[in-house]
C-alpha positions in Angstrom: -50.0 -15.5 39.0 -47.5 -17.5 41.3 -44.3 -16.0 42.6 -41.2 -17.9 43.4 -39.4 -16.7 46.4 -35.7 -17.8 46.7 -34.1 -17.1 50.1 -30.9 -14.8 50.1 -28.0 -17.0 50.3 -25.2 -16.1 52.6 -21.7 -16.2 51.0 -18.8 -15.1 52.9 -15.8 -14.8 50.9 -12.2 -14.8 52.9 -8.7 -14.3 51.8 -6.7 -17.4 51.6 -4.0 -17.4 54.5 -0.5 -16.9 53.0 1.8 -19.8 52.9 4.0 -20.1 55.8 6.5 -22.9 54.4 9.2 -21.5 52.4 11.0 -23.4 49.7 14.8 -22.9 49.7 14.9 -24.1 46.1 12.5 -21.3 45.1 14.0 -18.4 47.2 16.7 -16.3 46.0 19.2 -13.5 46.6 19.3 -10.7 44.1 21.4 -7.7 43.9 19.4 -4.6 43.1 22.8 -2.2 43.2 25.9 -4.2 43.5 28.4 -1.4 43.0 29.2 1.5 45.6 31.8 3.7 46.6 33.9 2.8 49.9 32.8 5.6 51.6 30.6 4.2 54.4 27.6 6.4 53.0 26.8 5.0 49.5 24.8 1.7 49.5 24.8 -1.5 47.9 21.2 -3.0 47.7 20.5 -6.5 48.3 17.0 -8.3 48.3 16.5 -11.8 49.6 13.0 -13.1 48.3 11.5 -15.8 50.6 9.3 -17.9 48.3 6.9 -20.7 48.6 6.8 -24.1 46.5 4.2 -22.2 44.3 6.9 -19.0 43.7 4.6 -17.1 46.4 6.2 -14.8 48.7 6.2 -15.8 52.3 5.9 -12.7 54.7 7.0 -12.5 58.3 10.2 -14.8 57.7 13.4 -13.5 59.5 16.2 -13.0 57.4 19.9 -12.9 58.2 22.8 -11.8 56.1 26.3 -11.9 57.6 30.0 -11.3 56.5 32.7 -8.6 56.1 32.2 -5.7 55.8 30.6 -5.2 59.3 27.5 -3.7 58.0 26.8 -7.2 56.2 25.4 -8.1 59.6 21.8 -7.3 59.4 18.3 -8.9 60.2 15.2 -8.1 58.6 11.6 -9.5 58.3 10.1 -10.3 55.1 7.2 -8.1 54.0 4.0 -9.2 52.5 5.6 -10.2 49.2 8.2 -12.3 50.8 11.0 -9.7 50.4 13.8 -8.5 52.8 15.6 -5.6 51.7 19.4 -4.8 52.9 21.3 -1.8 52.5 24.9 -2.2 53.0 27.7 0.2 53.3 31.5 -0.2 53.7 34.6 2.0 54.1 36.3 -1.0 53.0 37.4 -1.6 49.3 36.7 -5.0 48.0 34.3 -7.4 46.6 32.2 -9.4 49.0 29.8 -12.3 48.9 26.4 -11.7 50.5 25.1 -14.9 51.9 21.4 -15.1 53.7 19.8 -17.4 56.2 16.0 -17.7 56.5 15.2 -18.4 60.2 18.6 -20.2 60.6 18.5 -22.0 57.3 21.0 -21.1 54.9 19.8 -20.3 51.0 21.5 -22.0 48.1 23.1 -19.2 46.6 24.2 -15.5 47.1 25.3 -12.4 45.4 28.7 -10.4 45.3 28.7 -6.8 46.0 31.7 -4.4 45.1 32.8 -1.3 47.2 35.7 1.0 45.4 37.3 4.2 46.4 
């Protein structure tokens, strides 16, 4: 009886590197909580999702939001899913538009948040 010997194949699996190229058309700003008390304690929550052309999150991107109230001036780096989470407070009543920039490039849309007494 003859035996066939097949050498063990060495297979190495590696995780694909995450995409580093963002798509402005696929990235977006989403208000998770857009109404809060104007007491400088209660928070509106806004998430910015930085996506690539395949709608996959892009980690490690610097996201800035700015405007009035002053707490809108924040910078966050995206997490492994491409999300940057912002908590915004104000002692000033009103409706404010949140606009975002990713590494200096403005996203195509924003979201409005409201603070009331």
